[in-house]
N, C-alpha and C positions, 0 to 999 in steps of 0.2 A: 500428267494430269495437272490442270491449272488449279491453283489454290484459291481460297476465298479472298485472300488479300489481293491477288492478281485480278480476279473477277471484279471485286469491289472497286479497285482502282479504275478499271475501264468504265464501269457503270457510273462512277462519280464524275469522271471527266467528260463523258458524253452528254449531249443535250437532247438528241433525238433518238429514241430507242423503240424498237419494235419487238413485241413478245408474242409467242405463239405456243400452242400445244397440239397434241395429236388429233387426228380425225376421230369422229364419234367420241367426243370428250366425256370423261367420267369425272367423279368428284375430285380426284387428285389433279387432273388436268386443269379443271376450272378453278379450283381453289388455289393451286400454285400460281397459275397465270394471274389471277386477280391479286393474290397476296403480294407478289413482287411488283406488279404494275402499280398498285395503289401506293406502295412505299416509294417507288420512283417518282410518282406524281407528287407526293408530299414533299419531295426534294426539289420540286420545281422543274422537273424534266418534262419534255414533250413526249408523251408515251402513247403507243398504239398497242392495244391488246386485241389480237385477232385469232379467229378460228376458222377452219374450213367449213365445219358444220355448226349448226345452231346449238346453243346451250340446251341440254335436255330439260324437259318440263319439270322434272323432279328437283332440279337445282335452281329454279327461277327465284327461290327465296333468298339466295345468298346476297349480302349487301353489295351494291354497286354492280350487279350483274349486267346492267345496261351499258356499262363501260366497254364490254366486249362487243366487237363488231365482227360480222362474217366477212371474210376476205372476198373482194371482187376481182382479185388478180392484178389490180393496178399497183405499180411499184411505189412504195412509200419512200419519202425523202428521209432516210434514217442513217445514222452512223453505225449503230450496233443492233444486231438481231440476237434474241435469246430464245432458244428452243427449250421447252420445259416438258419433262415426263414423256419424251418422244424417242423411242428406241433407234429409229433411223430417220434421217432427214426427210425421206420420201413420205413418211407417216404424217408429216405436217399437212400434206395435200398439195396438189399442183398450184392452185390459186394462191395459197398461203406462201409457198416458196417464191412465187413470182412477186408477191407483195413485199417480201423481205430481201429481194435480190440486190438492192442497192447498198446493203449494209457492208461496211468495210471490215467489220469484225463479227464473227459468229461465236456465241457462247452456247454451250450445250450442258444443261444441268438435268441429270437423270439418274434413276436407280435401277434400270433394267440391265441385267448382266449381259444381254445380247447386244447392247449398244456398242458400235464399233469405234466410238470416240471421235465422231465427226465434228467438224467445225474447227475454228482456230483455238478455242479455249474450252476443251471438254472438262467437265467435272462429273464423273460417273461413280456412284457409290452403290454397288449391287447389294450391300448389306443394309442399306438405309431402308427404313420401313415404308417410305413414301418420298416423293419429290417435295411434298409439302413440308416434311420434316427438314429436308435439306435447305429449302428456302428460308425457313425460320432460323436455322443455324447461320445462314449467310447474313440475314438481316441483323441478327444479334451480334455476330462476330464483327460486322462492319459498322455497327452503331447506326444503322439505317432506321427510319421511322417504322414503328409497329403500333398502329392504331387499333381500336376495337374492331373495325371492319376488316382489317388485315387479319387479326386473330380469328375472327369468325371464319374467314375463307380458308385459313391454314388449318383450322380444326376440321372443317369439312374434308379437306384434302387428306389429312392424316387419318381421321376416323374411318372414312370410306375405304382407303387403300389398305388399312390394317384389318378390315373386316370387323370394325368396331373393337379394335385392339385384341383380336383373337389370333391373328396369323403369327407364325414363328418369327418373322422379321421385326415384330414389336419388341423393343428392348427397353431397358431402364431409362435411356435417354429420351425415348418417345414419351414415357410417362412424366419425366421431369419437365419436358416442354409443355405438356398439357397442364401440369401443376402450375408452371410459371404463368401461363395464360389465364388460368383460373384465378390466381393470386392478383392478376392485373384487372380482374372483373369480368372475365369471359363467362357467359351464361351457357354452359354446356348442356344443361337439361333442356333448355328451349331448342337448341340446335338438334338434339337427338330426337325430339318430337317431330321436328320438320323433316329430318333425314329418314327416320325409321318407323314413324307412326302416322304419316300423312300421305295417303295414296288415293288416286282417283278410283272409282268403282270399277272402271274398265280393267284395272290391274287384276282384280279378283277373277274376272272372266278369263284372263290369260293364265292365271294360276290354276283355275279349274281345268282348262284345256291341258295344261302341262301335267297335272296329276292324273288325268284320264288317259293321256297318250304316252307317258313316260315308259321307257323300255329298259329292262335290266339285261346285263350280260356278264360274262366272265364269272359265272357262279355268284351272281348278284353283287359283284364287287364294282361294277360300273353301272351307271344309269345315264340315259340320254333322252333328249326331247327334240323333235323336229318342229320348229316354229315356222309354219308355212305362211305364204301370203294370204291364203284364205282365212286363216286364224287371225292374222293381223287385221284384215279388213272387217271381219265379223265383230271384232272387239274395238274397232276404231283406234288402234294402237298408235301412240305417239312416242318419239324418241325419249328414252329414259324409263319407260313403263316396265321394262323387263329387268331393270337393275336389281340385283340381289335374288332374283328368282332361282338362279342356279344353286344358291346356298341351301334352299329348301330341299332340292334333290340330294345334295351332299349330306344332309342330316341323317339319312337312312343308315342304320347301324352297321350294315354289312358293306356299304359303299366306301370305296377309297378314292374313286375318281368319277366326276360328273362332267357331262358336256352338253351344251345346247347348240343346235344347228339352226341358223336363221337365214331365211330367204332375203337377199338384198335386192334393191331396185335394179342393179346392173346385171342381174342374173347370177352373180357369184353367191357363194354360201359362206356365211361367217360361222366359224366354229369357236366357241368359247369354252375352255376346259379348266376344271378346278380339281386339285388333289388335296386330300387331307392326310396323306402319308408321305413323308419326305423321301421315301424310297421310290415313289412313283413320280417321275419327272414329266409333267405334261408339256413342258417347253420342248423336250426332245421329240415328242409326238408332233407338236405343231410345226417344228422346224422341218419335218419331212414334207410338209405341204407349204413351205415358204413363209411360215409364221415364226413366232417366238414369244418371249416373255419371261416369266419367272418359273421356277421349279413347280410351285403350287398353283400358279395362275398364268395361263397363256392363251394365245388365240392364233387363228389363221384364217385366210380367205381362200376358198377352194372353188373349183369349177363345179357347176351344177350338173344335173338337177339334185335336189336336196337329198333324196334317198340314196343316190349313188355316192355323193360326198360322205354321207353318214356311214355308209357301209365301209368305205375305204378307211376313214378315220378310226372308226371303232375297231377295225381289225388291228391297226397299229397300237391303239390304246390297250387292247386286250393283251397284246404281246408285251407291252410295257408292264402291265399289271401282273402278268404271269411270271415276270422276272423275280418277284419277291416270294415266290413259292419255295 
């Protein structure tokens, strides 16, 4: 594994750098991407921050979000490519990979245990709370710029990927980083309002559908919801509207694992699974369908239709849950 010193040396010596994160970006992907990109820009680098998919509406408030551009597949004239929070290189997306193809050196910074350490310089820490935490540690360790905009983005990355500091991967180092950023003037209360208390009304429509349609299994230890195209259209759903809804399902006292199945435009079904018992490893279930992730949070893309995908997935999830009997 490449050290922060080695990665820092490459980033400092390069002038043209492309950065990217995974498809369907979440808070950690967007926050980590912008956090590192803005620091490199402060250093006078020519920086490209790209994503395969648009930034979700719920993250449009983060500073300098307009700096991120959607990849058009055209190869960028760059020396170094940095993949952030992306378990496999393919998860960057086809157009994004094409845009980064000219890079002579690939850096891979991630915290997914399933990451195969792709690229020339992988730095993968499965025990890290988030990629945002890793980016902060890199910037601090290397004496790279950390402005208020960078702090805000890294807070969004860390807070969202730790479930607002509730998940087991949250450690003392995570809280020390937040404390350091607060000491430097970071307004975490304002960011929490934007992250967790500001949603469009259409999200409540999705929540209503979820609560009406959720199904329990394995003696009420699993709960699932099938988000169909019809429900999306009826509520005029936009990317990011479902962020965090699965946590509401997981709140049920008897539930140890929750999963949401979502109809995708390409006919595939996205399964997003969460566990609140370390003995139930949802990444093992997702791996059976070509996916992966963390023990307590993982996902997969499956062949439709949605009811068939759900039936197959839930059978495997129930087997995993019954292991703890």
